[in-house]
C-alpha positions as CSV (number, residue, x, y, z in Angstrom):
1,M,17.8,3.8,-27.1
2,D,21.2,2.1,-27.3
3,R,22.4,1.2,-23.7
4,T,25.4,-0.8,-25.5
5,W,28.2,1.5,-23.4
6,M,26.8,0.7,-20.5
7,N,28.7,-2.4,-20.5
8,F,32.0,-0.2,-21.5
9,S,34.7,0.6,-18.9
10,R,33.8,3.4,-16.6
11,A,36.9,4.8,-18.3
12,S,36.1,5.0,-22.0
13,N,34.8,7.6,-23.7
14,E,31.4,5.6,-24.5
15,Y,30.8,5.3,-21.3
16,Q,31.3,8.7,-20.1
17,N,29.2,10.2,-22.9
18,G,26.5,7.7,-22.5
19,V,26.1,8.8,-18.5
20,Q,25.7,12.4,-19.8
21,S,22.9,11.1,-22.7
22,F,21.1,9.1,-19.4
23,L,21.6,12.7,-17.2
24,D,20.1,14.6,-20.4
25,F,17.3,12.1,-20.4
26,A,16.6,11.5,-16.5
27,F,16.6,15.3,-15.7
28,H,13.9,16.2,-18.7
29,N,11.7,13.7,-17.4
30,S,11.7,12.8,-13.6
31,S,13.9,16.0,-11.9
32,Q,12.3,17.7,-9.2
33,E,14.2,20.9,-7.7
34,N,17.2,19.8,-10.0
35,M,17.5,16.3,-8.6
36,I,16.8,12.7,-9.6
37,L,17.4,9.9,-8.1
38,C,21.0,8.5,-7.9
39,P,21.3,5.3,-9.6
40,C,24.9,4.2,-8.7
41,K,25.6,0.9,-6.5
42,K,25.6,3.0,-3.6
43,C,22.4,5.4,-3.4
44,G,20.4,2.7,-5.4
45,N,17.7,4.8,-6.7
46,I,17.0,6.1,-3.0
47,Y,18.9,9.4,-2.3
48,W,18.5,12.6,-4.2
49,H,21.4,14.5,-5.4
50,Y,22.2,16.9,-8.4
51,R,23.5,16.1,-11.8
52,E,27.1,16.8,-11.0
53,V,27.0,14.7,-8.0
54,V,25.1,12.2,-9.9
55,Y,27.8,11.9,-12.8
56,E,30.7,11.4,-10.2
57,H,29.1,8.6,-8.9
58,L,28.3,7.0,-11.9
59,I,31.8,7.4,-13.4
60,V,33.3,6.2,-9.7
61,D,31.1,3.1,-8.4
62,G,28.8,2.8,-11.7
63,F,24.8,1.7,-12.6
64,I,23.3,-0.6,-10.3
65,R,24.0,-4.3,-12.1
66,G,20.9,-5.0,-14.4
67,Y,19.3,-1.1,-14.2
68,K,18.4,-1.6,-18.2
69,K,14.9,-0.2,-17.6
70,W,15.1,3.4,-16.4
71,N,11.9,3.3,-14.1
72,F,12.8,5.6,-11.6
73,H,14.1,8.2,-14.3
74,G,11.3,8.7,-16.7
75,E,10.7,5.3,-18.6
76,C,7.7,3.5,-18.1
77,T,7.4,-0.1,-18.6
78,T,3.5,-0.5,-17.8
79,S,1.7,-0.5,-20.5
80,G,-1.1,1.9,-21.4
81,A,1.0,4.5,-19.1
82,S,2.6,7.4,-20.0
83,S,6.2,7.6,-21.4
84,T,7.3,9.9,-18.7
85,I,7.3,9.4,-15.0
86,N,6.8,11.9,-11.8
87,L,8.3,10.9,-8.9
88,G,7.3,13.4,-6.2
89,Y,10.5,14.6,-4.0
90,P,11.3,13.2,-1.7
91,Y,9.5,10.1,-1.3
92,S,9.7,8.5,-4.4
93,G,6.7,5.9,-5.6
94,Y,5.5,3.8,-8.4
95,C,5.7,4.8,-12.4
96,Q,3.2,7.5,-12.2
97,H,1.6,9.7,-15.2
98,V,3.4,13.1,-15.7
99,R,-0.2,14.6,-14.3
100,E,1.0,15.7,-11.1
101,N,-2.1,15.0,-9.6
102,D,-4.2,11.8,-11.0
103,M,-6.6,11.5,-7.7
104,E,-9.5,10.1,-9.9
105,G,-7.1,8.0,-11.9
106,M,-5.7,6.2,-8.9
107,M,-9.5,5.9,-7.5
108,R,-10.4,4.0,-11.0
109,D,-8.1,1.9,-10.4
110,A,-8.7,1.1,-6.7
111,F,-12.1,0.7,-8.1
112,N,-11.2,-1.3,-11.3
113,M,-13.5,1.1,-13.0
114,R,-11.1,2.5,-15.6
115,S,-12.6,4.4,-18.5
116,E,-11.2,6.3,-21.9
117,S,-12.8,9.7,-21.0
118,F,-13.0,10.9,-17.2
119,Q,-17.1,11.1,-16.1
120,S,-19.0,12.7,-13.4
121,F,-22.4,10.6,-13.9
122,P,-22.1,6.9,-13.4
123,P,-22.1,4.4,-16.6
124,N,-23.8,1.3,-16.5
125,Y,-21.3,-0.8,-14.8
126,V,-22.1,-4.8,-13.6
127,A,-20.1,-7.2,-11.4
128,S,-18.9,-10.7,-13.7
129,D,-16.8,-13.3,-12.7
130,D,-14.0,-12.8,-14.5
131,Y,-10.5,-13.9,-12.7
132,N,-9.7,-11.7,-10.5
133,I,-8.1,-12.5,-6.9
134,G,-10.4,-13.4,-4.5
135,G,-14.0,-10.8,-5.8
136,N,-15.3,-9.3,-8.5
137,T,-14.4,-7.0,-10.9
138,F,-16.6,-4.7,-12.6
139,M,-17.1,-4.2,-16.6
140,E,-19.0,-1.7,-18.9
141,T,-21.5,-2.8,-20.8
142,R,-23.8,-0.8,-23.6
143,R,-27.0,-1.3,-21.8
144,S,-28.9,2.3,-21.2
145,V,-31.1,1.4,-17.6
146,P,-31.0,5.3,-16.0
147,D,-33.0,4.0,-13.2
148,E,-30.7,0.5,-12.5
149,Q,-29.6,0.7,-8.8
150,L,-25.7,0.4,-8.4
151,N,-23.9,-2.0,-6.1
152,E,-22.5,-1.1,-3.0
153,E,-18.9,-0.6,-4.8
154,A,-19.6,1.5,-7.6
155,A,-22.0,3.5,-5.7
156,K,-19.1,4.3,-3.1
157,F,-16.6,4.9,-5.8
158,Y,-19.2,7.7,-7.2
159,T,-19.3,9.0,-3.8
160,L,-15.7,9.8,-3.8
161,L,-15.6,10.7,-7.4
162,G,-18.3,13.9,-6.4
163,E,-16.1,14.6,-3.2
164,M,-13.3,14.5,-5.7
165,N,-14.5,16.9,-8.0
166,E,-15.9,19.8,-5.5
167,E,-13.2,21.9,-5.5
168,L,-11.7,22.9,-1.9
169,Y,-12.8,26.3,-2.3
170,E,-13.9,28.4,-5.3
171,G,-10.7,28.5,-8.0
172,S,-8.9,26.3,-5.9
173,K,-6.7,23.3,-8.3
174,F,-7.2,21.0,-4.8
175,S,-10.8,18.8,-4.6
176,K,-12.1,18.2,-1.2
177,M,-10.8,14.4,-1.4
178,S,-7.3,15.4,-2.2
179,F,-7.1,17.8,1.1
180,Y,-8.5,14.9,3.0
181,I,-5.9,12.3,1.5
182,R,-3.3,14.9,2.3
183,L,-4.0,15.6,5.5
184,F,-4.7,12.0,6.9
185,H,-1.1,11.1,5.4
186,L,0.6,13.9,7.1
187,K,-0.9,12.3,10.5
188,C,0.6,8.8,9.8
189,L,3.9,9.9,9.2
190,G,4.0,12.6,11.9
191,G,2.4,10.4,14.3
192,W,-0.5,12.8,15.1
193,T,-2.8,11.6,17.6
194,G,-6.8,12.2,16.5
195,N,-7.5,14.6,18.8
196,S,-4.6,16.8,17.5
197,L,-5.8,16.7,14.3
198,T,-9.1,18.1,15.0
199,M,-7.2,20.6,17.0
200,L,-5.5,21.6,13.7
201,L,-8.7,21.4,11.5
202,E,-10.5,23.8,14.3
203,L,-7.8,26.2,13.8
204,L,-7.7,26.1,10.2
205,R,-11.7,26.6,9.8
206,E,-11.3,29.5,12.1
207,M,-8.6,31.3,9.9
208,F,-10.1,29.9,6.5
209,P,-13.8,30.6,6.9
210,F,-14.2,30.1,3.0
211,V,-12.4,26.5,2.8
212,K,-14.5,23.2,3.2
213,I,-13.1,22.2,5.9
214,P,-14.3,19.1,7.9
215,Q,-15.1,19.3,11.4
216,S,-13.1,16.9,13.1
217,C,-10.7,14.0,12.4
218,K,-13.6,11.3,12.8
219,D,-15.5,13.6,9.3
220,M,-12.4,13.4,7.6
221,K,-12.5,9.4,8.6
222,K,-16.0,8.6,7.2
223,V,-15.2,9.6,3.6
224,I,-11.5,8.0,3.3
225,K,-13.1,5.1,4.8
226,D,-14.8,4.1,1.4
227,L,-11.5,3.9,-0.1
228,G,-11.3,0.5,1.1
229,L,-8.2,-1.6,3.0
230,G,-9.5,-1.3,6.3
231,Y,-8.8,-3.8,8.9
232,N,-10.9,-6.1,11.2
233,K,-11.0,-6.6,14.9
234,T,-11.0,-10.2,16.3
235,H,-10.8,-10.6,20.1
236,S,-8.4,-13.2,21.9
237,C,-7.5,-15.1,24.9
238,P,-5.4,-12.4,27.1
239,N,-3.1,-15.5,27.4
240,D,-2.8,-16.8,23.7
241,C,-4.5,-19.7,24.1
242,M,-7.6,-19.0,21.1
243,L,-9.0,-16.6,19.1
244,Y,-12.5,-15.3,19.2
245,W,-12.8,-16.4,15.4
246,G,-14.8,-18.6,13.7
247,D,-16.6,-21.3,14.9
248,R,-15.9,-20.1,18.6
249,R,-16.8,-16.5,17.9
250,N,-19.8,-16.4,20.4
251,Q,-18.0,-18.4,23.3
252,Q,-17.8,-15.9,26.6
253,S,-14.9,-17.6,27.7
254,C,-11.1,-19.7,26.6
255,H,-11.6,-23.2,26.6
256,V,-8.6,-23.9,27.3
257,C,-7.5,-21.5,30.3
258,G,-11.4,-20.6,31.3
259,K,-10.2,-16.8,31.3
260,S,-13.0,-14.1,30.4
261,R,-12.8,-12.7,27.0
262,W,-13.7,-9.4,29.0
263,M,-11.9,-7.3,31.1
264,N,-15.5,-7.3,33.4
265,R,-16.9,-10.6,34.0
266,D,-19.7,-9.5,35.6
267,A,-20.5,-7.5,31.8
268,E,-20.8,-11.0,30.4
269,D,-24.7,-10.6,31.6
270,V,-24.9,-6.9,30.9
271,N,-27.7,-5.6,28.1
272,E,-26.7,-2.9,26.2
273,D,-30.2,-1.7,25.5
274,E,-31.1,-1.3,29.4
275,Y,-28.1,0.3,30.6
276,G,-26.8,2.5,27.4
277,P,-23.0,2.6,25.8
278,Q,-21.3,3.1,29.6
279,S,-21.6,-0.4,30.3
280,R,-20.4,-1.9,27.1
281,R,-18.1,-4.7,27.5
282,K,-14.7,-4.2,27.2
283,P,-12.7,-7.4,25.5
284,N,-9.1,-8.5,27.2
285,K,-7.9,-8.7,24.2
286,I,-8.1,-7.3,20.4
287,L,-6.4,-8.4,17.1
288,R,-6.5,-6.1,14.5
289,Y,-6.0,-7.7,10.9
290,F,-5.3,-6.0,7.8
291,P,-7.2,-8.7,4.9
292,L,-4.4,-9.6,2.4
293,I,-6.4,-10.1,-0.5
294,P,-7.8,-6.7,-1.1
295,R,-4.1,-5.1,-0.8
296,L,-3.1,-7.9,-3.2
297,Q,-6.1,-7.0,-5.5
298,R,-5.1,-3.0,-5.8
299,L,-1.3,-3.8,-6.7
300,F,-2.5,-5.8,-10.0
301,M,-5.4,-3.2,-10.5
302,S,-3.0,-0.2,-10.4
303,S,-1.8,0.9,-13.9
304,K,0.9,1.8,-11.4
305,T,2.4,-1.6,-10.3
306,A,1.0,-3.7,-12.3
307,G,3.4,-4.5,-14.7
308,F,5.7,-4.8,-11.9
309,M,3.7,-7.3,-10.4
310,T,5.7,-9.9,-13.1
311,W,9.0,-8.3,-12.9
312,H,10.5,-12.2,-11.4
313,H,9.6,-13.2,-14.4
314,D,9.5,-11.2,-17.6
315,Q,12.4,-8.3,-16.7
316,R,14.6,-10.0,-14.3
317,T,18.5,-10.6,-15.5
318,D,19.0,-13.8,-14.9
319,D,23.2,-14.3,-15.5
320,G,23.8,-16.2,-11.9
321,L,24.2,-13.4,-9.8
322,L,21.7,-13.1,-6.5
323,R,20.7,-10.3,-6.3
324,H,17.0,-11.3,-5.8
325,P,15.3,-13.5,-4.3
326,A,13.8,-14.9,-7.8
327,D,18.0,-15.8,-8.1
328,S,17.8,-18.2,-4.7
329,F,18.4,-21.9,-5.3
330,A,15.2,-21.9,-2.7
331,W,13.0,-20.0,-5.5
332,K,13.9,-22.5,-8.1
333,S,13.5,-25.6,-5.8
334,F,10.4,-24.3,-5.1
335,D,9.2,-23.9,-8.9
336,N,10.8,-27.2,-9.4
337,K,8.4,-28.6,-6.9
338,F,5.0,-26.9,-7.6
339,P,5.2,-26.1,-11.3
340,S,1.6,-25.4,-11.5
341,F,1.9,-22.7,-9.2
342,A,5.4,-21.2,-10.9
343,S,3.8,-21.2,-14.7
344,D,1.9,-18.0,-13.9
345,P,4.0,-15.2,-13.3
346,R,1.1,-13.8,-11.9
347,S,1.7,-16.3,-8.9
348,V,2.4,-14.2,-5.8
349,R,5.4,-15.0,-3.6
350,L,5.5,-13.3,-0.2
351,E,7.7,-13.2,3.1
352,L,6.3,-13.1,6.5
353,A,8.4,-11.0,8.9
354,S,7.7,-9.8,12.6
355,D,9.3,-8.4,15.9
356,G,8.0,-7.0,18.8
357,F,8.9,-3.1,20.2
358,N,7.4,-1.4,22.7
359,P,4.8,1.3,21.2
360,F,5.3,3.8,24.8
361,K,9.1,4.6,24.1
362,I,9.4,3.8,27.8
363,M,12.3,1.7,28.1
364,S,10.9,1.2,32.4
365,T,7.7,0.0,31.0
366,S,6.4,-3.7,30.1
367,Y,5.2,-3.7,27.0
368,S,5.4,-5.4,23.7
369,T,3.4,-5.0,20.6
370,W,3.9,-7.7,17.3
371,P,3.4,-6.4,14.2
372,V,3.1,-8.4,10.9
373,V,4.3,-7.4,7.9
374,I,4.5,-9.4,4.3
375,V,6.9,-8.3,2.0
376,P,5.7,-9.1,-1.7
377,Y,8.6,-10.5,-4.3
378,N,6.8,-10.1,-7.2
379,L,8.7,-6.8,-7.2
380,P,11.7,-6.0,-8.1
381,P,14.3,-5.3,-5.7
382,W,14.8,-1.8,-5.9
383,L,11.1,-1.8,-5.0
384,C,9.9,-4.8,-2.8
385,M,11.9,-3.5,0.0
386,K,10.6,-0.1,0.2
387,Q,8.8,1.0,3.0
388,S,5.5,1.8,0.8
389,S,5.4,-1.7,-0.6
390,L,5.5,-3.4,2.8
391,I,2.0,-4.6,3.5
392,F,1.0,-4.5,7.4
393,S,-0.7,-7.9,8.2
394,M,-1.7,-7.6,11.5
395,I,-1.2,-5.9,15.2
396,I,-0.4,-9.1,18.1
397,P,-1.0,-6.6,21.3
398,G,0.0,-7.3,24.5
399,E,2.3,-6.7,27.6
400,K,4.4,-9.5,26.4
401,G,4.8,-11.2,23.5
402,P,3.2,-14.3,21.8
403,G,6.4,-16.3,21.9
404,N,5.5,-19.9,20.5
405,D,1.2,-18.7,20.8
406,I,2.0,-16.5,17.3
407,D,0.7,-19.3,15.4
408,I,-2.9,-18.6,17.2
409,Y,-2.6,-15.1,15.7
410,L,-1.4,-16.1,12.4
411,Q,-5.0,-18.1,11.7
412,P,-7.0,-15.1,9.8
413,L,-4.1,-15.1,7.2
414,V,-3.6,-18.6,6.6
415,E,-6.7,-19.3,6.2
416,E,-6.6,-16.2,3.2
417,L,-4.0,-17.7,1.7
418,K,-5.7,-20.9,1.2
């Protein structure tokens, strides 16, 4: 499609006719409730508007500079994907297939088990050491070994596939897995507690006894956890001196300040088998770390995001204007300093950000929790700063901020980046 009209004056007939053709294309392929994301300079593909409003914005303000690929309006640049997308009003996501609920496709992406035809029975997959980020990939073989035992990842995949193929109730268009995921997503967005979700499940089970509803939030988590992307718990000194990690994971007290690892010093000598779960030791402080490599793997393995991970190299408009970190002098200077890293467009560029907040929303209470967030700058500017693109790295707890001792908590991340 000819898009030279986008460079014309906004008062010209060519530009106005081109805007009408864009609106025809966008509303045919990506409209939701008669609205599309407005690509004007002020809305920036964030806000949804009706056709008349979008037309007015594009005439008055014009398109986002460099928006030549209409990724948010029906044009998909990812190889092998459909030519149209469905953004899912009001939470816009990445380039998606026309199919509204591609749960099986997403799971095959997550476990790197793509095949031409969807099957409810396991084909023969074996692990291989092909190029990947920190793990094995799975490749289909032609061998027929019916009794061959599946590896752990494949077993998880086919268990989830079974849940995905099981109807929520007879004749339902939703599966058990899609119900679990969407309900858990609402829990996260709304800030529900686990107990409140369990009470909701009890009510739904009482009102709809024919529906396969889990007994509790805990039971639902047991199914969802096999999707991966969990976190690791690491004990730390309450004075931010050290992590009980690596060679020091079995220490019982801090080697810097001498503070006990446990809330009750007497608990160091407790025998859990003798006294039961009531006397289990409770650590003074716990760092929750979300491993980075599996999350980067998902970005490259998913057909919805893989094409965007090389956007900074393949699709960026290099006209001297600064609209993405790749246009900056610092980025180019880094490329000159490390040419081997820069030569591969798949090399991941990350930004780290952190700040403290009070999670209890009570200003009279002094408490400061520090989340650490990572931003993948390989993505285009309209995606890299979206909430859905941010990678949660860790949660640093404590009544006070870590201050200059934050490097103690960054050790697992630094080790993973080496």
